[in-house]
C-alpha positions in Angstrom: 0.0 0.1 0.1 1.6 3.3 -1.2 1.3 5.7 2.0 1.5 9.7 1.8 5.1 9.6 2.2 5.8 7.7 -0.9 3.1 9.8 -2.9 5.0 12.8 -1.8 8.2 11.5 -2.6 7.1 10.6 -6.0 5.9 14.1 -6.7 8.8 15.8 -5.7 11.1 13.2 -7.6 9.0 14.1 -10.7 9.5 17.7 -10.5 13.5 17.1 -9.7 13.7 15.1 -12.8 11.7 17.8 -14.7 14.1 20.4 -14.0 17.1 18.1 -15.0 15.4 17.2 -18.4 14.6 20.8 -18.9 18.3 21.6 -18.4 19.2 18.8 -20.9 16.6 19.8 -23.5 17.9 23.5 -23.6 21.6 22.1 -23.6 20.7 20.1 -26.8 18.8 22.9 -28.4 21.4 25.5 -27.9 24.7 23.4 -28.3 25.5 24.9 -31.7 25.4 28.4 -29.7 28.0 27.1 -27.0 30.7 28.6 -28.9 29.2 31.5 -30.7 31.0 34.0 -28.5 34.4 32.5 -28.8 35.5 35.7 -30.9 39.1 37.2 -30.8 38.7 40.9 -31.8 41.6 43.4 -32.5 42.9 45.0 -29.3 41.8 48.3 -29.9 38.1 47.0 -29.7 38.3 45.8 -26.2 36.9 48.0 -23.7 38.8 49.2 -20.6 38.2 47.3 -17.4 39.1 47.7 -13.6 39.3 44.8 -11.2 38.2 45.2 -7.8 40.0 42.9 -5.2 38.6 43.2 -1.5 41.3 41.8 0.7 41.0 40.5 4.5 43.8 38.5 5.5 44.8 37.5 2.3 48.8 37.9 2.7 49.5 34.4 1.3 47.3 34.4 -1.8 46.7 38.2 -2.9 50.0 38.6 -4.8 49.5 35.4 -6.9 46.0 36.7 -7.5 47.1 40.0 -8.9 50.1 38.5 -10.9 47.6 36.3 -12.8 45.3 39.2 -13.6 48.5 41.1 -14.9 49.4 38.1 -17.2 46.0 38.1 -18.7 46.1 38.4 -22.7 44.5 41.7 -22.8 45.6 45.2 -23.7 47.7 46.4 -20.8 46.7 50.1 -21.3 42.9 49.0 -20.7 43.4 46.8 -17.7 43.4 48.3 -14.1 43.5 46.7 -10.8 42.3 48.3 -7.6 43.1 46.3 -4.4 41.4 46.9 -1.1 42.8 46.0 2.5 39.6 45.9 4.6 41.2 46.0 7.8 43.4 43.0 7.7 45.1 41.9 10.8 47.9 40.2 9.1 50.5 41.3 6.7 48.0 42.0 3.9 48.9 45.8 3.7 52.6 45.1 3.6 52.2 42.8 0.6 50.0 45.4 -1.2 52.5 48.2 -0.4 54.9 46.2 -2.4 52.9 47.2 -5.5 52.6 50.7 -4.8 53.6 52.8 -7.9 52.8 50.2 -10.3 51.0 51.8 -13.3 48.2 49.6 -13.5 47.4 49.1 -9.6 45.8 51.4 -7.0 46.0 50.2 -3.6 43.5 51.3 -0.8 43.4 50.9 3.0 40.2 51.0 5.3 38.8 49.8 8.7 37.3 46.7 8.3 33.4 46.8 7.4 32.8 43.9 5.2 33.4 43.0 1.6 30.5 45.1 0.3 32.2 48.4 1.8 35.5 47.7 0.2 33.8 47.2 -3.1 31.8 50.4 -2.7 34.8 52.2 -1.9 36.9 51.0 -4.9 33.8 51.7 -7.1 34.5 55.4 -6.4 37.8 55.2 -8.1 36.7 53.4 -11.4 36.9 55.3 -14.6 36.8 52.3 -17.0 34.1 51.1 -19.2 33.8 47.6 -17.4 34.4 46.7 -13.7 35.2 43.2 -12.5 34.7 41.7 -8.9 37.4 39.4 -8.0 38.4 37.5 -4.9 41.7 37.5 -3.3 42.3 33.9 -3.4 41.4 33.3 -7.0 43.5 32.9 -10.1 42.4 33.7 -13.5 43.2 31.8 -17.0 45.2 33.9 -19.4 42.3 33.7 -22.1 39.5 34.1 -19.7 39.1 38.2 -19.7 39.0 38.2 -23.5 36.6 35.4 -23.5 34.3 37.3 -21.0 34.7 40.6 -22.5 33.8 39.6 -26.0 30.2 39.1 -24.9 30.0 42.8 -24.1 31.5 43.7 -27.3 28.9 41.6 -29.3 25.9 42.6 -27.2 25.4 46.1 -26.1 22.5 45.2 -23.9 24.4 43.0 -21.7 24.9 44.4 -18.2 26.5 41.7 -16.2 28.5 38.4 -16.7 29.5 35.6 -14.5 32.7 33.6 -14.9 33.3 30.0 -14.6 34.9 29.1 -11.3 36.9 25.7 -10.8 38.6 24.2 -8.0 42.2 24.5 -8.5 44.4 21.3 -8.1 41.9 19.7 -5.3 43.9 17.9 -2.6 41.7 16.8 0.0 38.6 14.6 -0.1 36.3 17.7 0.1 38.2 19.8 -2.4 37.6 16.8 -4.8 33.9 16.6 -4.1 33.7 20.4 -4.8 35.6 20.0 -8.1 32.7 18.0 -9.2 30.1 20.2 -7.9 31.8 23.3 -9.7 31.9 21.5 -13.0 28.0 21.0 -12.5 27.8 24.8 -12.1 29.4 25.4 -15.3 26.7 23.4 -16.8 23.9 24.7 -15.1 24.9 28.5 -15.1 25.5 28.1 -18.9 21.9 26.9 -19.5 20.4 29.5 -17.2 22.1 32.0 -19.2 20.7 31.0 -22.4 17.2 31.2 -20.9 18.1 34.5 -19.3 17.7 33.1 -15.8 21.2 33.6 -14.3 20.8 33.1 -10.6 24.2 34.6 -9.4 27.2 36.1 -11.0 29.7 34.9 -8.6 31.9 37.4 -6.3 35.0 35.3 -7.2 34.6 36.5 -10.9 32.1 38.6 -12.2 32.1 41.6 -14.8 29.7 44.5 -15.0 29.3 47.6 -17.3 30.3 50.5 -14.9 27.1 52.4 -15.5 25.1 49.5 -14.0 26.1 50.7 -10.4 25.1 54.3 -11.2 21.6 52.9 -12.1 20.9 50.6 -9.3 23.5 51.4 -6.7 26.5 49.7 -5.3 27.0 46.5 -3.1 24.9 45.7 -0.2 25.9 43.6 2.9 23.0 41.5 1.9 23.5 38.8 4.8 26.9 38.2 3.5 25.7 37.0 0.2 26.2 40.4 -2.0 26.8 38.5 -5.1 23.3 36.9 -5.1 21.6 40.1 -3.8 23.2 42.2 -6.6 22.1 39.5 -9.2 18.5 39.7 -8.0 18.6 43.5 -8.2 19.8 43.4 -11.6 17.1 40.9 -12.5 14.4 42.9 -10.9 15.7 46.1 -12.9 15.3 43.9 -16.1 19.0 44.1 -17.0 20.2 41.3 -19.0 22.7 38.9 -17.2 24.6 36.2 -18.8 27.3 33.5 -18.1 30.7 32.9 -19.8 31.5 29.0 -19.5 34.9 29.8 -20.9 36.1 32.5 -18.6 37.7 30.3 -16.2 39.2 31.3 -12.8 40.3 28.8 -10.2 39.9 28.9 -6.4 41.2 26.4 -3.7 37.6 25.8 -2.1 37.2 24.8 1.6 39.7 21.9 2.4 37.6 20.3 5.2 34.0 19.4 6.1 34.0 22.0 8.9 34.9 24.8 6.6 32.7 23.8 3.7 29.7 23.4 6.2 30.4 27.0 7.3 30.8 28.1 3.8 27.5 26.6 2.7 25.8 27.6 6.0 26.4 31.2 5.0 25.2 30.5 1.4 21.9 28.9 2.5 21.3 31.6 5.2 21.8 34.3 2.9 19.8 32.8 0.1 16.7 32.4 2.5 16.9 35.9 3.6 17.6 37.5 0.0 14.7 35.4 -1.3 12.5 36.6 1.5 13.5 40.5 0.4 12.9 39.7 -3.2 9.8 37.5 -2.8 7.8 39.5 -5.3 10.0 38.0 -8.2 8.8 34.5 -7.4 6.6 33.1 -10.2 6.2 36.6 -11.6 6.1 36.5 -15.4 7.3 40.3 -15.7 10.8 38.7 -14.6 10.9 36.1 -17.3 12.6 32.9 -16.5 14.1 34.2 -13.6 11.0 34.5 -11.8 9.2 31.7 -13.2 11.9 29.0 -13.4 15.1 29.8 -11.6 13.9 31.2 -8.2 11.3 28.3 -8.1 13.9 25.7 -8.7 16.2 27.1 -6.2 13.4 27.0 -3.6 12.4 23.6 -4.5 15.9 22.1 -4.4 16.1 22.4 -0.5 12.7 21.2 0.1 13.4 17.9 -1.9 16.6 17.2 0.0 15.2 17.9 3.4 12.2 15.4 2.5 14.6 12.9 1.1 16.5 13.4 4.6 13.5 12.8 6.8 12.1 10.0 4.6 15.5 8.4 4.9 15.6 8.7 8.8 11.9 7.4 8.8 12.7 4.3 6.9 15.8 3.7 9.0 13.8 3.9 12.3 11.1 1.8 10.8 13.7 -0.8 9.6 15.5 -0.8 13.3 12.2 -1.0 14.9 10.9 -4.0 12.8 14.3 -5.9 13.6 14.1 -5.3 17.3 10.5 -6.7 17.2 11.9 -9.8 15.1 14.8 -10.2 17.8 12.5 -10.2 20.5 10.0 -12.8 19.0 12.7 -15.2 17.5 16.1 -14.4 18.6 19.1 -12.7 17.3 20.7 -15.8 15.5 17.6 -16.1 13.4 17.5 -12.8 11.9 19.0 -11.7 8.5 19.7 -8.1 9.2 19.9 -7.3 5.4 17.9 -9.6 3.0 19.2 -9.3 -0.6 18.3 -11.5 -3.6 20.1 -11.0 -6.8 17.0 -12.5 -8.8 14.7 -9.7 -7.2 14.5 -5.9 -8.3 12.5 -3.6 -6.5 10.5 -1.8 -9.1 8.6 0.5 -7.2 8.0 3.9 -9.0 9.8 6.0 -6.5 12.9 3.7 -6.8 12.9 3.9 -10.5 12.5 7.9 -10.3 15.3 7.9 -7.8 17.6 5.9 -10.1 16.7 8.2 -13.0 17.4 11.2 -10.8 20.8 9.9 -10.1 21.4 9.1 -13.9 20.6 12.7 -14.9 22.8 13.9 -12.2 25.9 11.8 -13.6 25.1 13.0 -17.1 25.0 16.6 -15.8 28.6 16.1 -14.3 29.8 14.7 -17.8 28.3 17.7 -19.7 29.9 20.0 -17.1 33.4 18.4 -17.4 33.0 19.1 -21.1 32.1 22.6 -20.8 34.9 23.1 -17.9 37.3 21.5 -20.4 38.5 19.4 -17.6 40.3 16.5 -19.2 40.3 13.8 -16.6 37.0 12.0 -15.6 38.2 11.5 -12.0 35.7 8.6 -10.9 36.8 9.0 -7.3 35.9 12.7 -7.2 32.3 11.6 -8.3 32.4 9.2 -5.5 33.4 11.7 -2.9 30.8 14.2 -4.3 28.0 11.5 -4.0 28.8 10.7 -0.2 29.5 14.3 1.0 26.7 16.1 -0.8 24.2 13.3 0.2 25.0 14.0 4.0 26.1 17.6 4.5 23.2 19.6 2.6 20.3 18.6 4.8 22.3 19.6 8.0 23.4 23.1 6.6 19.6 23.8 5.4 18.3 22.9 8.7 20.8 25.0 10.5 20.2 27.9 8.1 16.3 27.6 8.7 17.1 27.6 12.3 19.2 30.6 12.2 16.8 32.6 10.2 13.8 31.5 12.6 15.9 32.8 15.6 17.5 35.7 13.8 20.9 34.3 14.6 23.3 36.0 12.1 25.9 33.8 10.3 29.7 35.0 10.3 31.8 35.0 7.2 34.4 32.8 8.3 
């Protein structure tokens, strides 16, 4: 007899598969356009651009970050960098001071006030056509900037563009799991770009026309998720946002479960509160696919994650309780804790849907690998991804809901 849990589970799995199928349909419809912006222009056609790099205790990474930007294949007279020390307590300012006097670099120092305040201070110094937000622990591929800016040259209506963030040389199991996740992001963000539904232009690397900030204002604290809030504000204002899958930048990512949990707790908490602030966009056809598809999908995802988590707990408790009853009746030695028959396959609809869901996830990983131009398949990384992202997400979602309900803020680190 199918109970309410199974019916709800089947409905949720159906919608999860629907979203996956939608992504695949768009991909195959638009696959001929994947490389339509891979255009190399003459240097005199590229607009000027300023990179804004907020730094807080980044003494070990910021010089490598700045050097990678300076090494970009981009006209040097059109490339500027503004690095801001946001009240660091280590040797960040000393490292930045080594760059004082460089013709392409401006260094600023301020009291600690958060990433958004550092970016807003730097925006006042910007005199270029484009402006890029860039993390101080990230490195950019030499061709990434030209690949990204070509979108702006080709499309005068484009106002913001996200880059493709990948995990650089993953060492720990947690970083290896993230490397798979970030490859999937490359796939999903490209599809959302095709339909005008980009959810976030990442703070690690995003580019804007400078005039955008004069129209909609600067960065906001936004519950420590300023990139999501800014993207929502852009979508609300009807500005075009896209994603460049070949604008590669690399970052290390959290190297432990504790650090990953902390990062995703901040993301989840910030997502809930920003969606609350922009709730009028949800299912509002005025905002196109962003309101009708992207936001509902991102709201739906944690719902199914939590449901599957609680259903799993329910089934585990039911299994244990049944075995306890059996042991009390016939004794422990007469009980098979795990019954398995190689000639029997459970063909319940929910099980088939769940298997289909995993097939679509693996296919998304493969397509993301292709888009990200990752050469090795790294099957072990996929295994780590499946294990870690089956366990941790329900925990950080529940914690973020609790923090939201109790108005307990999440710290940056």
